C-alpha positions as CSV (number, residue, x, y, z in Angstrom):
1,M,0.0,0.0,0.0
2,E,1.2,3.5,-0.9
3,L,1.9,5.6,2.2
4,M,-0.8,8.2,1.2
5,E,-3.4,5.4,1.0
6,E,-2.3,4.2,4.4
7,I,-2.7,7.7,5.8
8,L,-6.2,7.9,4.3
9,T,-7.5,4.6,5.7
10,R,-10.5,4.8,7.9
11,E,-8.7,3.3,10.9
12,N,-5.8,5.8,10.7
13,L,-8.0,8.8,10.2
14,N,-10.3,7.8,13.1
15,Q,-7.3,7.3,15.4
16,A,-6.0,10.7,14.4
17,Y,-9.3,12.4,15.0
18,K,-9.6,10.8,18.5
19,K,-6.1,11.9,19.4
20,V,-6.9,15.5,18.4
21,V,-10.2,15.5,20.3
22,A,-8.5,14.1,23.4
23,N,-5.8,16.8,23.3
24,K,-8.4,19.5,22.9
25,G,-6.6,22.8,22.2
26,A,-7.6,26.1,20.7
27,S,-9.1,26.7,17.3
28,G,-7.1,27.9,14.3
29,V,-7.6,30.7,11.9
30,D,-11.0,29.3,10.7
31,G,-12.4,29.4,14.2
32,V,-13.6,25.8,14.1
33,T,-13.3,24.3,17.6
34,V,-12.4,20.7,18.4
35,E,-16.0,20.2,19.6
36,E,-17.3,21.3,16.1
37,L,-14.7,19.2,14.2
38,G,-16.6,15.9,14.1
39,R,-19.6,17.5,12.5
40,Y,-17.5,19.4,10.0
41,I,-15.6,16.2,9.0
42,K,-18.8,14.2,8.7
43,E,-20.3,16.8,6.3
44,N,-17.1,17.2,4.2
45,K,-15.3,13.8,4.6
46,E,-15.3,12.8,0.9
47,T,-14.3,16.2,-0.3
48,I,-11.3,16.3,2.2
49,I,-10.1,12.8,1.3
50,N,-10.4,13.4,-2.4
51,S,-8.5,16.7,-2.2
52,L,-5.7,14.9,-0.3
53,R,-5.6,12.1,-2.8
54,N,-5.7,14.5,-5.8
55,K,-3.1,16.9,-4.3
56,T,-5.5,19.8,-4.3
57,Y,-5.7,20.2,-0.5
58,F,-4.0,23.3,0.9
59,P,-3.5,23.8,4.7
60,E,-4.6,27.0,6.3
61,P,-1.9,29.3,7.9
62,V,-1.3,28.6,11.5
63,R,-2.5,31.1,14.1
64,R,0.4,32.8,16.0
65,V,0.1,32.8,19.8
66,Y,2.7,33.4,22.5
67,I,3.2,31.6,25.8
68,P,5.5,32.9,28.6
69,K,8.8,31.2,29.3
70,A,10.4,30.8,32.7
71,N,13.1,33.4,31.9
72,G,10.5,36.1,31.2
73,K,10.6,35.8,27.4
74,Q,7.9,34.4,25.2
75,R,7.7,31.3,23.1
76,A,6.0,31.6,19.7
77,L,3.6,28.8,18.8
78,G,1.6,28.2,15.6
79,I,-1.9,26.8,16.1
80,P,-3.1,24.9,13.1
81,T,-6.9,24.5,12.4
82,A,-8.5,21.5,14.1
83,L,-8.8,19.9,10.7
84,D,-5.2,20.5,9.8
85,R,-4.2,19.1,13.2
86,T,-6.2,15.9,12.4
87,I,-4.5,15.6,9.0
88,Q,-1.1,16.2,10.5
89,Q,-1.7,13.6,13.1
90,A,-2.9,11.1,10.4
91,V,0.4,11.8,8.5
92,A,2.6,11.6,11.6
93,Q,1.3,8.2,12.8
94,P,2.6,6.0,9.9
95,I,5.7,8.1,9.5
96,S,6.4,7.6,13.2
97,N,6.0,3.8,12.8
98,I,8.6,3.9,10.0
99,Y,11.2,6.0,11.9
100,E,10.8,4.2,15.2
101,K,12.9,1.4,13.5
102,V,15.5,3.9,12.5
103,F,15.9,6.4,15.4
104,S,18.8,6.2,17.8
105,E,18.5,4.2,21.0
106,Y,19.6,7.4,22.8
107,S,16.9,9.7,21.5
108,Y,14.1,10.1,24.1
109,G,12.2,13.3,23.3
110,F,8.6,12.9,22.2
111,R,8.8,9.3,21.2
112,P,6.4,6.5,22.1
113,N,7.0,4.9,25.5
114,R,10.0,7.1,26.1
115,S,10.4,10.0,28.5
116,C,12.9,12.5,30.1
117,H,13.0,10.0,33.0
118,D,14.4,7.4,30.7
119,A,17.0,9.8,29.4
120,I,18.0,10.6,33.0
121,R,18.4,6.9,33.8
122,Q,20.6,6.5,30.7
123,A,22.7,9.5,31.8
124,L,23.1,7.9,35.3
125,K,24.4,4.7,33.7
126,Y,27.2,6.8,32.0
127,L,28.1,8.3,35.4
128,N,28.1,4.9,37.1
129,N,30.5,3.7,34.3
130,G,33.0,6.4,35.3
131,Y,32.2,9.2,32.8
132,E,32.3,12.4,34.7
133,W,32.5,15.2,32.2
134,V,29.2,16.3,30.7
135,I,28.4,18.8,27.9
136,D,24.9,20.2,28.0
137,I,23.8,21.6,24.6
138,D,20.5,23.4,24.2
139,I,19.6,23.9,20.5
140,E,18.2,27.5,20.6
141,Q,15.3,28.4,18.3
142,F,15.6,25.0,16.6
143,F,12.0,25.0,15.2
144,D,12.5,28.4,13.6
145,K,15.6,27.5,11.6
146,V,15.0,24.1,10.0
147,N,15.8,24.2,6.3
148,H,12.8,22.9,4.4
149,D,14.8,21.4,1.4
150,K,17.2,19.6,3.8
151,L,14.3,18.2,5.8
152,I,12.5,16.9,2.7
153,Q,15.8,15.4,1.5
154,I,16.2,13.5,4.8
155,L,12.6,12.4,4.8
156,R,13.0,11.0,1.3
157,E,15.5,8.4,2.6
158,Q,12.7,6.6,4.4
159,V,9.4,8.1,3.0
160,N,9.2,7.0,-0.6
161,D,5.9,8.7,-1.5
162,K,6.0,12.0,-3.4
163,D,2.4,12.8,-2.5
164,V,3.1,12.6,1.2
165,L,6.3,14.7,0.8
166,N,4.3,17.2,-1.2
167,L,1.7,17.5,1.5
168,I,4.4,17.9,4.2
169,R,6.1,20.7,2.2
170,K,2.7,22.4,2.0
171,Y,2.4,22.3,5.8
172,L,5.9,23.7,6.1
173,R,5.0,26.6,3.8
174,A,1.5,27.2,5.0
175,G,2.4,30.5,6.6
176,V,1.6,32.2,9.9
177,M,-1.3,34.6,10.6
178,E,-0.6,37.2,13.3
179,K,-2.9,40.2,13.9
180,G,-4.8,39.4,10.8
181,V,-1.7,39.4,8.6
182,I,-0.4,36.3,6.8
183,K,3.4,35.9,6.7
184,A,5.2,33.4,4.6
185,T,7.3,30.6,6.3
186,K,10.5,30.0,4.3
187,T,12.3,28.1,7.1
188,G,11.3,26.3,10.2
189,V,8.8,23.6,11.3
190,P,5.2,24.5,12.4
191,Q,5.8,24.4,16.2
192,G,2.5,23.6,17.8
193,G,1.1,21.0,15.3
194,P,1.3,17.2,15.7
195,I,3.6,16.8,12.7
196,S,6.3,19.1,14.2
197,V,7.3,16.4,16.7
198,I,8.2,13.6,14.2
199,L,9.7,16.1,11.7
200,S,12.1,17.5,14.4
201,N,13.2,14.0,15.4
202,V,13.7,13.1,11.8
203,Y,15.9,16.2,11.2
204,L,18.0,15.6,14.4
205,D,18.4,11.9,13.8
206,K,21.4,12.9,11.6
207,L,23.0,14.5,14.7
208,D,22.3,11.4,16.7
209,K,24.0,9.2,14.1
210,E,27.0,11.5,13.9
211,L,27.5,11.3,17.7
212,E,27.2,7.5,17.5
213,V,29.8,7.3,14.8
214,R,32.2,9.4,16.9
215,G,31.7,7.0,19.8
216,L,30.3,9.6,22.1
217,R,28.0,8.7,25.0
218,F,24.9,10.9,24.8
219,V,21.2,11.3,25.5
220,R,18.9,13.7,23.5
221,Y,15.6,14.7,25.0
222,A,13.0,17.5,25.1
223,D,13.1,19.2,28.5
224,D,10.3,20.7,30.7
225,G,7.5,19.6,28.2
226,A,8.5,22.3,25.7
227,P,9.5,21.4,22.1
228,R,13.2,22.3,22.6
229,R,16.0,19.9,21.9
230,R,18.7,19.3,24.5
231,V,21.7,17.0,24.1
232,Q,23.9,15.8,26.9
233,V,27.2,14.2,25.9
234,A,29.5,12.4,28.3
């Protein structure tokens, strides 16, 4: 089965919808709430699926919001529409299944059945083995600086479906609406949508593999629940 057809299966779409509803969240630029999403999908299901299959679907821009950080600054998030969150989740699920077989054993951020606590336990193993020097690296503004072409090139190594890659590129370039003005997104991953999690891990897997080749002991995780990326190398 082609990956796009796997994404569009009833089982995968239903799973994605239930995930989005469970996570709740604010509405996007169209104002459709999670509570209204089910009725909207029911009334437009065939149109949505056909547009995805025919490559005529275009995501809405994300709605820019800001949340306070512990240091007094603000973190910019992009809130996709409820429908786009559902489609992103439907895309992310099978891609995650593909990459879980590829990702580094020492990558812990936003992966199934893995947590920061697991990363800490791995770091303690390194300490118990006699490694005392630790380098703590926080990748600042990672989500704002991802190169789209490089990300698609990396994805193509495992995702051999041009329709899916085309859809992902549309999400990367969907733009941001802030104070009623739409701004283009030439770099970065839409931080705040379900697909940003898997795409960030795909992009940083190259870093993980390079650290492994160099024989370094490391853990990579996302700290304090925020979508930042931190690497600790012993």
